[in-house]
ROROGU-621989 format. One record per residue (C-alpha): residue in three letters; x, y, z. Coordinates in pm, whole numbers, plus 32768, in hexadecimal, padded with zeros to 4 digits. Layout:
+---------+------+------+------+
! residuo !    u !    v !    w !
+---------+------+------+------+
!     ALA !    X !    Y !    Z !
...
+---------+------+------+------+
***
This chain:
+---------+------+------+------+
! residuo !    u !    v !    w !
+---------+------+------+------+
!     MET ! 7D4B ! 89BF ! 78BD !
!     ALA ! 7D1E ! 8881 ! 797D !
!     LYS ! 7CF8 ! 8733 ! 78CE !
!     GLU ! 7BAA ! 8681 ! 78E6 !
!     ILE ! 7BC9 ! 8543 ! 79C0 !
!     SER ! 7B2C ! 840F ! 791F !
!     GLY ! 7B77 ! 8316 ! 7A3A !
!     ILE ! 7C46 ! 82B0 ! 7B63 !
!     ILE ! 7CE3 ! 8160 ! 7B8F !
!     LYS ! 7D6C ! 80D6 ! 7CCD !
!     LEU ! 7E60 ! 7FB0 ! 7CC3 !
!     GLN ! 7F61 ! 7EFC ! 7DA4 !
!     ILE ! 808F ! 7E95 ! 7CD7 !
!     ARG ! 81E3 ! 7E05 ! 7D3F !
!     GLY ! 82EA ! 7F19 ! 7D34 !
!     GLY ! 83AB ! 7F0A ! 7BF5 !
!     GLY ! 82CD ! 7DF0 ! 7B72 !
!     ALA ! 81BC ! 7E96 ! 7AA7 !
!     ASN ! 816C ! 7DD1 ! 7960 !
!     PRO ! 8053 ! 7DC7 ! 786B !
!     ALA ! 7FCB ! 7C86 ! 7906 !
!     PRO ! 7E9B ! 7C8A ! 79F4 !
!     PRO ! 7E45 ! 7D59 ! 7ACB !
!     VAL ! 7EF9 ! 7E79 ! 7A21 !
!     GLY ! 7EAF ! 7E3A ! 78B1 !
!     PRO ! 7D38 ! 7E08 ! 78C2 !
!     ALA ! 7D00 ! 7F27 ! 79B5 !
!     LEU ! 7DC6 ! 801C ! 78E0 !
!     GLY ! 7D55 ! 7F92 ! 7792 !
!     ALA ! 7BE3 ! 7FCA ! 77EC !
!     LYS ! 7C27 ! 8140 ! 7819 !
!     GLY ! 7CFA ! 814F ! 76D7 !
!     VAL ! 7E49 ! 81A1 ! 7788 !
!     ASN ! 7F96 ! 8147 ! 76E2 !
!     ILE ! 7FF0 ! 8016 ! 77BC !
!     MET ! 815B ! 8001 ! 7764 !
!     GLU ! 8195 ! 816E ! 77AB !
!     PHE ! 8100 ! 814E ! 7901 !
!     CYS ! 81C7 ! 800D ! 7949 !
!     LYS ! 830D ! 80C1 ! 78EA !
!     GLN ! 82C0 ! 81F5 ! 79BF !
!     PHE ! 824D ! 8123 ! 7AEB !
!     ASN ! 8377 ! 803B ! 7AE2 !
!     ALA ! 846E ! 815C ! 7AC9 !
!     ARG ! 83C9 ! 8210 ! 7BEB !
!     THR ! 83B2 ! 80DE ! 7CCD !
!     GLN ! 84FB ! 8025 ! 7C83 !
!     ASP ! 8573 ! 807F ! 7DE9 !
!     LYS ! 843C ! 7FC8 ! 7E72 !
!     ALA ! 8471 ! 7E85 ! 7DAD !
!     GLY ! 83AA ! 7D5A ! 7E25 !
!     SER ! 82CD ! 7E1C ! 7F21 !
!     ILE ! 815F ! 7E6E ! 7ED3 !
!     VAL ! 812E ! 7FD4 ! 7E6F !
!     PRO ! 7FCB ! 806A ! 7E5C !
!     VAL ! 7F9D ! 8152 ! 7D31 !
!     ILE ! 7E86 ! 8241 ! 7CD3 !
!     ILE ! 7E77 ! 8283 ! 7B65 !
!     THR ! 7DB0 ! 83B3 ! 7AE0 !
!     VAL ! 7D4A ! 8382 ! 7975 !
!     PHE ! 7CEE ! 84B1 ! 78AE !
!     ALA ! 7BF9 ! 84D5 ! 778B !
!     ASP ! 7D18 ! 84EB ! 7686 !
!     LYS ! 7D97 ! 8393 ! 770B !
!     SER ! 7EB7 ! 842A ! 77B8 !
!     PHE ! 7EF7 ! 83CA ! 7929 !
!     GLU ! 7FB1 ! 8426 ! 7A60 !
!     PHE ! 7FE3 ! 8352 ! 7B91 !
!     VAL ! 8038 ! 8373 ! 7D02 !
!     THR ! 80EA ! 825B ! 7DC2 !
!     LYS ! 80A0 ! 8219 ! 7F30 !
!     THR ! 8156 ! 8169 ! 804A !
!     ALA ! 8132 ! 7FF1 ! 8072 !
!     PRO ! 7FF7 ! 7F84 ! 8126 !
!     ALA ! 800E ! 7F76 ! 82AA !
!     ALA ! 7FA8 ! 7E05 ! 82A1 !
!     VAL ! 80C9 ! 7DA5 ! 81C6 !
!     GLN ! 81CA ! 7E6A ! 829A !
!     ILE ! 8131 ! 7DD2 ! 83DA !
!     LEU ! 8165 ! 7C6E ! 8348 !
!     ALA ! 82C4 ! 7CC3 ! 82E5 !
!     ALA ! 8310 ! 7D44 ! 843F !
!     ALA ! 8278 ! 7C06 ! 84E1 !
!     LYS ! 8332 ! 7B2B ! 83DD !
!     LYS ! 81E7 ! 7A79 ! 8378 !
!     LYS ! 8148 ! 7A21 ! 822D !
!     GLY ! 7FE3 ! 7A6E ! 8285 !
!     GLY ! 7EF8 ! 7AD5 ! 8390 !
!     SER ! 7E11 ! 79FE ! 8463 !
!     ALA ! 7CCA ! 796E ! 83E7 !
!     GLU ! 7C34 ! 79A9 ! 8547 !
!     PRO ! 7CFB ! 7AD7 ! 85D2 !
!     ASN ! 7C2D ! 7AE6 ! 8715 !
!     LYS ! 7C83 ! 797B ! 8770 !
!     GLN ! 7DC7 ! 7925 ! 86BC !
!     LYS ! 7EF2 ! 7A0B ! 86C0 !
!     VAL ! 8001 ! 79DA ! 85B0 !
!     GLY ! 811A ! 7AB7 ! 862B !
!     SER ! 8178 ! 7BEE ! 86E3 !
!     VAL ! 821A ! 7D3F ! 86A5 !
!     THR ! 8299 ! 7E49 ! 8798 !
!     TRP ! 822F ! 7FB3 ! 87BF !
!     GLU ! 837D ! 801E ! 872B !
!     GLN ! 8328 ! 7F54 ! 85E9 !
!     ILE ! 81CD ! 7FEE ! 85EA !
!     LYS ! 825F ! 814B ! 8604 !
!     VAL ! 834A ! 810F ! 84D8 !
!     ILE ! 821A ! 809A ! 8408 !
!     ALA ! 8148 ! 81BE ! 847D !
!     GLU ! 8260 ! 82C0 ! 8424 !
!     ASP ! 8277 ! 821D ! 82C8 !
!     LYS ! 80FB ! 8227 ! 8298 !
!     MET ! 80C5 ! 837E ! 8333 !
!     ASP ! 8085 ! 842F ! 81E6 !
!     ASP ! 7F76 ! 8331 ! 8184 !
!     LEU ! 7EC9 ! 831C ! 82CF !
!     ASN ! 7DBD ! 83FA ! 8358 !
!     ALA ! 7E7F ! 8464 ! 848B !
!     PHE ! 7F31 ! 85A5 ! 84FD !
!     LYS ! 8008 ! 8511 ! 861C !
!     ILE ! 80EA ! 83E2 ! 8610 !
!     GLU ! 8036 ! 834E ! 8746 !
!     SER ! 7EF1 ! 834A ! 8686 !
!     ALA ! 7F90 ! 82A1 ! 8559 !
!     MET ! 8030 ! 81A1 ! 8639 !
!     LYS ! 7EDC ! 814A ! 86D1 !
!     MET ! 7E45 ! 8123 ! 8572 !
!     VAL ! 7F66 ! 8034 ! 8508 !
!     ALA ! 7F4D ! 7F77 ! 864C !
!     GLY ! 7DDA ! 7F47 ! 8609 !
!     THR ! 7E26 ! 7EBD ! 84AE !
!     ALA ! 7F28 ! 7DC8 ! 8553 !
!     ARG ! 7E25 ! 7D53 ! 864F !
!     SER ! 7D1E ! 7D18 ! 8541 !
!     MET ! 7E1B ! 7C41 ! 848F !
!     GLY ! 7E60 ! 7B71 ! 85C1 !
!     VAL ! 7FB1 ! 7C06 ! 8610 !
!     ASN ! 7FE8 ! 7C6D ! 8779 !
!     VAL ! 808D ! 7DAF ! 87D3 !
!     LYS ! 818E ! 7D78 ! 88F0 !
!     GLY ! 81D0 ! 7E65 ! 8A08 !
!     LYS ! 8127 ! 7FA1 ! 8A84 !
!     PHE ! 80C1 ! 80C1 ! 89A3 !
!     PRO ! 81D3 ! 81CA ! 89BF !
!     SER ! 813A ! 830D ! 8A44 !
+---------+------+------+------+
***
């Protein structure tokens, strides 16, 4: 028989760096989850992604047990890494902060394909390119057909 779900928590935590401090501790403590057990499991599962931001969706059950699913790093974070920049533009329509190529966009789109709402790689590339443009990052070259 399926367990009764008492809540879902969405967090973004650095890979291999979960600890009971905010934001992890208060979010899990409010639902009655064993914080240290989550931190141990999360750090073990994400030790290969150390330092990068890992979105996680935690499902909390009525008996205070939990399970979680990790996602790929946000497209914005990957775009900034590809452009070698610290942050996006405050005015993306007027001030550009960097540029990326379509090849870099394709690599990011292939990585994010499972998390995106797209069936073809070309559609995923257009979504990632739109994110880049909204951050003030130019996409160099012509879209590969």
